[in-house]
RONU-24234 format. One record per atom (N, C-alpha, C): z negated, y negated, x; atom name. Coordinates in steps of 0.05 Angstrom, whole numbers, plus 32768, in hexadecimal, padded with zeros to 4 digits. Each point is the difference from the previous one (the first is absolute). Example, Ala and Ser with C-alpha at 12.3 -4.5 7.8 and 13.67 -1.06 7.14 Angstrom:
REM RONU-24234
7F64:8072:8108:N .
8000:7FE8:7FEE:CA .
8000:7FE8:8012:C .
800E:7FEB:7FF9:N .
7FFF:7FE8:8010:CA .
7FF2:7FEA:7FF1:C .
REM end
This chain:
REM RONU-24234
7FFE:8018:8013:N .
8002:7FE9:7FED:CA .
8000:7FE5:8012:C .
8010:7FEE:7FFB:N .
8002:7FE8:800F:CA .
7FE5:7FEF:7FFE:C .
7FFA:7FF0:8014:N .
7FE7:7FF0:7FFF:CA .
8004:7FE6:7FF2:C .
8018:7FFD:7FF5:N .
8002:7FE6:7FF0:CA .
800F:8009:7FE5:C .
7FFB:7FF0:7FEB:N .
800D:8006:7FE7:CA .
8009:7FE6:7FF2:C .
8003:7FEB:8013:N .
8009:7FE6:7FF6:CA .
801E:8001:7FF9:C .
8009:7FF2:7FED:N .
801B:7FFD:7FFB:CA .
800C:7FEE:8015:C .
801B:8006:8005:N .
800E:7FEF:8013:CA .
8006:7FE4:7FF4:C .
7FFA:7FEC:800F:N .
8004:7FE6:7FF5:CA .
801B:7FF4:800A:C .
800C:7FF2:7FED:N .
801A:7FF5:8007:CA .
7FFB:7FE7:8014:C .
7FE7:7FF6:7FFE:N .
7FFC:7FE8:8012:CA .
7FF9:8006:801D:C .
7FF9:8018:8006:N .
7FF6:8008:8019:CA .
800C:8019:800A:C .
7FF6:8009:8018:N .
800C:801A:800B:CA .
7FF4:8017:7FF0:C .
800E:8018:8003:N .
7FF6:8017:7FF1:CA .
7FE2:8005:800A:C .
7FF1:800E:7FEE:N .
7FE4:8001:8008:CA .
7FFA:8010:8018:C .
8013:8012:8008:N .
7FFA:800F:801A:CA .
800F:7FF5:8018:C .
8008:7FE7:7FFF:N .
800D:7FF5:8017:CA .
7FEE:7FEF:8010:C .
8009:7FFA:8016:N .
7FF1:7FF0:8015:CA .
8012:7FE9:8009:C .
7FF4:7FEA:8002:N .
8010:7FE8:800A:CA .
7FF1:7FF5:8018:C .
800C:7FF5:8015:N .
7FF4:7FF3:8016:CA .
800E:7FE6:8005:C .
7FF1:7FEA:7FFE:N .
800A:7FE6:8003:CA .
7FF6:7FF7:801D:C .
8012:7FF9:8011:N .
7FF9:7FF6:801B:CA .
8005:7FE4:8002:C .
7FEA:7FF0:800B:N .
8004:7FE4:8004:CA .
7FED:7FF8:8017:C .
8005:7FEA:800D:N .
7FF0:7FF3:8013:CA .
7FEE:7FEA:7FF4:C .
7FE7:7FFF:8007:N .
7FEF:7FEC:7FF4:CA .
7FEC:7FF7:8017:C .
8003:7FE7:8008:N .
7FEF:7FF6:8016:CA .
8003:8010:8019:C .
801A:8009:8007:N .
8002:800F:8018:CA .
7FF7:801D:7FFE:C .
7FFA:8009:7FE8:N .
7FF8:801C:7FFC:CA .
8014:800E:7FEE:C .
8007:8019:8008:N .
8010:8011:7FEE:CA .
7FF1:800A:7FEB:C .
8008:7FFD:7FE6:N .
7FF2:8008:7FE7:CA .
8012:8014:7FF2:C .
7FF5:8018:7FFC:N .
800F:8013:7FF2:CA .
7FF1:8006:7FE4:C .
800A:7FF7:7FEC:N .
7FF6:8002:7FE3:CA .
800A:801A:7FF4:C .
7FEF:8013:7FFA:N .
8008:8019:7FF5:CA .
7FF9:8001:7FE1:C .
8012:8008:7FF0:N .
7FFD:8002:7FE4:CA .
8007:801B:7FF5:C .
7FF3:800B:7FEE:N .
8007:8018:7FF4:CA .
7FEB:8017:8009:C .
800D:8019:7FFF:N .
7FEE:8018:8007:CA .
8008:8009:801B:C .
7FEA:8006:800F:N .
8004:800E:801B:CA .
7FF7:801C:7FFD:C .
8014:8012:7FFD:N .
7FFB:801C:7FFD:CA .
8014:8010:800F:C .
8002:801B:7FF9:N .
800F:8012:800D:CA .
801E:7FF7:8000:C .
8008:7FF4:7FEB:N .
801C:7FF7:7FFB:CA .
8007:7FE5:800E:C .
7FEC:7FF0:8008:N .
8005:7FE7:8008:CA .
7FF5:7FFA:801F:C .
7FEE:8013:8009:N .
7FF2:7FFB:8019:CA .
8014:7FFC:8017:C .
8017:800C:8000:N .
8013:7FFD:8015:CA .
800B:7FE3:8000:C .
8001:7FF3:7FE8:N .
8009:7FE5:7FFF:CA .
7FEC:7FED:800E:C .
7FE6:8006:7FFA:N .
7FEC:7FF0:800E:CA .
8000:8004:801E:C .
8003:8019:8009:N .
7FFF:8006:801D:CA .
8018:7FF1:800C:C .
8017:8001:7FF3:N .
8018:7FF3:800B:CA .
7FFD:7FE1:8002:C .
7FF1:7FF4:7FEC:N .
7FFB:7FE5:8001:CA .
7FED:7FF7:8016:C .
7FED:8011:8005:N .
7FEB:7FFC:8015:CA .
800B:8006:801C:C .
8013:8011:8002:N .
800B:8009:801B:CA .
800A:7FE8:8011:C .
8011:7FEF:7FF4:N .
8008:7FEB:8010:CA .
7FEB:7FEC:800B:C .
7FEB:7FFF:7FF1:N .
7FEA:7FF1:8008:CA .
7FF3:800B:801A:C .
7FFB:8019:8001:N .
7FF4:800D:8018:CA .
8014:7FFE:8018:C .
801A:8004:7FFC:N .
8014:8000:8016:CA .
8004:7FE5:800A:C .
7FFB:7FEA:7FF1:N .
8004:7FE5:8009:CA .
7FE9:7FEE:7FFF:C .
7FE7:800E:8002:N .
7FE7:7FF1:7FFE:CA .
7FFD:7FEA:8012:C .
800B:8002:8019:N .
7FFC:7FEC:8013:CA .
800E:7FE4:7FF8:C .
8013:8004:7FED:N .
8010:7FE8:7FF7:CA .
7FF1:7FF4:7FE6:C .
7FF2:8011:7FF2:N .
7FF4:7FF8:7FE6:CA .
7FE2:7FF8:8001:C .
7FF1:8009:8014:N .
7FE4:7FFB:7FFF:CA .
7FF3:8012:7FE9:C .
7FED:7FF4:7FF4:N .
7FF3:800F:7FE7:CA .
8014:8004:7FEB:C .
7FFD:8016:7FF2:N .
8010:8006:7FE7:CA .
7FEC:8004:7FE9:C .
8004:7FF2:7FEA:N .
7FF0:8003:7FEA:CA .
800E:8012:7FEC:C .
7FF1:8014:7FF7:N .
800B:8015:7FEB:CA .
7FF2:7FFA:7FE5:C .
800D:7FF0:7FEF:N .
7FF3:7FF7:7FE7:CA .
8004:8017:7FEB:C .
7FEA:800F:7FF9:N .
8001:8016:7FED:CA .
7FF4:7FF7:7FE4:C .
7FFE:7FE6:7FFB:N .
7FF5:7FFA:7FE7:CA .
8011:8006:7FE7:C .
801A:8004:8002:N .
8012:8008:7FEB:CA .
8005:801E:7FFF:C .
7FF2:8010:8010:N .
8003:801E:8000:CA .
7FF1:8009:7FE9:C .
800F:8011:7FF0:N .
7FF3:800C:7FE6:CA .
7FF6:801D:8004:C .
8005:800C:8017:N .
7FF6:801B:8006:CA .
8004:8003:801D:C .
7FEB:800D:800D:N .
8000:8006:801C:CA .
7FF4:801C:8004:C .
8012:8011:800B:N .
7FF5:801B:8006:CA .
7FFC:8004:801E:C .
7FF6:8019:8006:N .
7FF8:8004:801C:CA .
8017:7FFE:8014:C .
8017:8005:7FF9:N .
8017:7FFC:8011:CA .
8005:7FE2:8006:C .
7FFC:7FEF:7FEC:N .
8001:7FE4:8005:CA .
7FE9:7FF8:8013:C .
7FE9:8008:7FFD:N .
7FE9:7FFA:8010:CA .
8006:8007:801D:C .
8009:8019:8004:N .
8007:8009:801A:CA .
8015:7FF0:800D:C .
8015:7FF7:7FF2:N .
8016:7FF0:800A:CA .
7FF5:7FE6:8008:C .
7FEE:7FF5:7FF1:N .
7FF3:7FE5:8008:CA .
7FEE:8004:8019:C .
7FF1:8015:8001:N .
7FEE:8006:8018:CA .
8013:8003:8019:C .
8017:8010:7FFD:N .
8011:8001:8017:CA .
800C:7FE5:800A:C .
8007:7FEE:7FEC:N .
800B:7FE6:8006:CA .
7FEA:7FEE:800F:C .
7FE9:8005:7FF8:N .
7FE9:7FF0:800A:CA .
7FFC:8009:801E:C .
7FFF:801A:8003:N .
7FFF:800A:801D:CA .
8017:7FF7:8010:C .
8018:8002:7FF5:N .
8017:7FF7:800F:CA .
7FFF:7FE3:8009:C .
7FF6:7FF0:7FEC:N .
7FFE:7FE4:8006:CA .
7FEA:7FFB:8016:C .
7FEA:800E:8000:N .
7FEB:7FFE:8013:CA .
800D:8008:801D:C .
800E:8014:8000:N .
800B:800A:8018:CA .
8014:7FEC:800C:C .
800E:7FF1:7FEF:N .
8013:7FEC:8007:CA .
7FF3:7FE4:8008:C .
7FE6:8001:7FFC:N .
7FF2:7FE5:8008:CA .
8000:7FEC:7FE9:C .
8006:800A:7FE8:N .
8000:7FEC:7FEA:CA .
7FED:800A:7FEC:C .
8002:7FF8:7FE7:N .
7FED:8007:7FEC:CA .
800C:8001:7FE4:C .
7FF8:8015:7FF1:N .
8007:8002:7FE4:CA .
7FEA:7FF9:7FED:C .
8004:7FEA:7FF2:N .
7FEC:7FF9:7FED:CA .
8007:8007:7FE5:C .
7FF0:8010:7FF0:N .
8004:800B:7FE6:CA .
7FF2:7FEF:7FEC:C .
800F:7FF5:7FED:N .
7FF4:7FF3:7FEA:CA .
7FFB:8011:7FEA:C .
7FE7:8005:7FF7:N .
7FF9:8010:7FEB:CA .
7FE5:7FF8:7FF5:C .
7FF8:8007:7FE8:N .
7FE7:7FFA:7FF1:CA .
7FEE:8018:8007:C .
7FEC:7FFB:800E:N .
7FEC:8018:8006:CA .
7FE9:7FFB:7FEE:C .
7FFD:7FEA:7FF3:N .
7FE6:7FFB:7FF0:CA .
8004:800B:7FE4:C .
8018:8003:7FF4:N .
8002:800A:7FE5:CA .
8002:801C:7FFF:C .
7FED:800D:7FF4:N .
8000:801E:8000:CA .
8017:800E:7FF4:C .
8011:7FF0:7FEF:N .
8018:800D:7FF2:CA .
8019:7FF8:800D:C .
7FFF:7FF1:8016:N .
8018:7FF9:800D:CA .
8010:8015:800A:C .
8019:8000:7FFA:N .
8012:8018:8005:CA .
8005:8005:801F:C .
7FFB:7FEC:800F:N .
8003:8002:801E:CA .
7FE3:8001:800E:C .
7FF1:7FEF:7FF9:N .
7FE6:7FFD:800D:CA .
7FEF:801A:7FFD:C .
7FFF:800B:7FE9:N .
7FF1:8017:7FF8:CA .
8009:8018:8013:C .
801B:8007:8001:N .
8006:8017:8011:CA .
7FFD:7FF9:801D:C .
8001:7FE9:8008:N .
7FFC:7FF9:801B:CA .
7FE1:8005:8007:C .
7FF0:7FF8:7FEE:N .
7FE3:8004:8005:CA .
7FF9:801F:7FFD:C .
8009:800D:7FEB:N .
7FF8:801D:7FFE:CA .
800B:8011:8016:C .
8016:7FF7:800D:N .
800B:8011:8015:CA .
7FF4:7FF7:801D:C .
7FF0:7FEB:8000:N .
7FF6:7FF7:8019:CA .
8013:7FEE:8010:C .
8017:7FFD:7FF5:N .
8016:7FF1:800F:CA .
7FF7:7FE1:8003:C .
7FEF:7FF7:7FED:N .
7FF8:7FE4:8002:CA .
7FEF:7FFC:8019:C .
7FF4:8011:800C:N .
7FF3:7FFC:8019:CA .
8012:8002:8018:C .
8018:8008:7FFD:N .
8012:8004:8017:CA .
8015:7FE9:7FFE:C .
8002:7FF1:7FEC:N .
8015:7FEA:7FFB:CA .
7FF4:7FE5:8001:C .
800E:7FEE:8007:N .
7FF9:7FE3:7FFC:CA .
8007:7FF6:7FE6:C .
7FEE:8001:7FEE:N .
8004:7FF9:7FE5:CA .
7FF7:7FE3:7FF6:C .
8013:7FF0:7FF4:N .
7FF6:7FE6:7FF8:CA .
8007:7FFC:7FE2:C .
7FF3:7FF0:7FF2:N .
8004:7FFC:7FE4:CA .
8019:7FF2:7FF5:C .
800B:7FEF:8012:N .
8018:7FF0:7FF8:CA .
8010:7FFC:801A:C .
8019:7FF9:7FFA:N .
8013:7FF9:8014:CA .
7FF5:7FE6:8012:C .
7FF6:7FED:7FF0:N .
7FF4:7FE8:800E:CA .
7FE9:800A:8012:C .
7FEF:8012:7FF8:N .
7FEA:800B:8011:CA .
800B:800F:801A:C .
8018:800C:7FFB:N .
800C:800D:8017:CA .
8009:7FEB:8015:C .
800A:7FEA:7FF7:N .
800A:7FEC:8013:CA .
7FE7:7FF4:800F:C .
7FE8:7FFE:7FF3:N .
7FE9:7FF6:800E:CA .
7FF7:8016:8011:C .
7FFF:801A:7FF8:N .
7FF8:8015:8011:CA .
8011:8003:801A:C .
8019:7FFB:7FFD:N .
8011:8001:8017:CA .
7FF8:7FEB:8014:C .
7FF9:7FE9:7FF6:N .
7FF7:7FE9:8013:CA .
7FE7:8007:800C:C .
7FED:800C:7FF2:N .
7FE3:8007:8009:CA .
8000:801F:8006:C .
8013:8008:8011:N .
8001:801C:8004:CA .
7FE6:800C:800D:C .
7FF8:8016:7FF3:N .
7FE6:800C:800A:CA .
8005:8011:8017:C .
REM end
C-alpha cells in the first residue's frame, strides 16, 4: 500500500514527485526540496546533492531546505548523512533546514527518531543557516 493517498493536484507536482530548486542567497547555495523523499525519489535528491560535494570549494556552505518535504524515509536520511560527510571531507558544510521542535514535523521527527539530528548541522530557517555559516562552530 502506498504511503500517500492524496489526489494529484493540477496546481502542483504529482504527490510522489520531488522537486529541487537551486539558488544563491548571500553567497550560499540553497537547495529547496519539495515533495516526498522515498525509494522512488531518493536518487533525485542524491543527484541534486552530488554537484555540491564535487564543487564544494567553489560554493562554501550549502543549505538544504527541507521545510517543503512531505515525507522522508530512511533512504533520504542516509542520503543527507552521506552528503553531510562528503561536505565535511571537502572542507565545507551542509546546513539542513528542518523543524526539530514540532513532534509531528514530517522531516524533524524522523531525523530525531533516527538519531541523525545529532550528526547533522540543523537550523530552523534559511536565514538562520546564513547566520550559522557566518558564526561557524
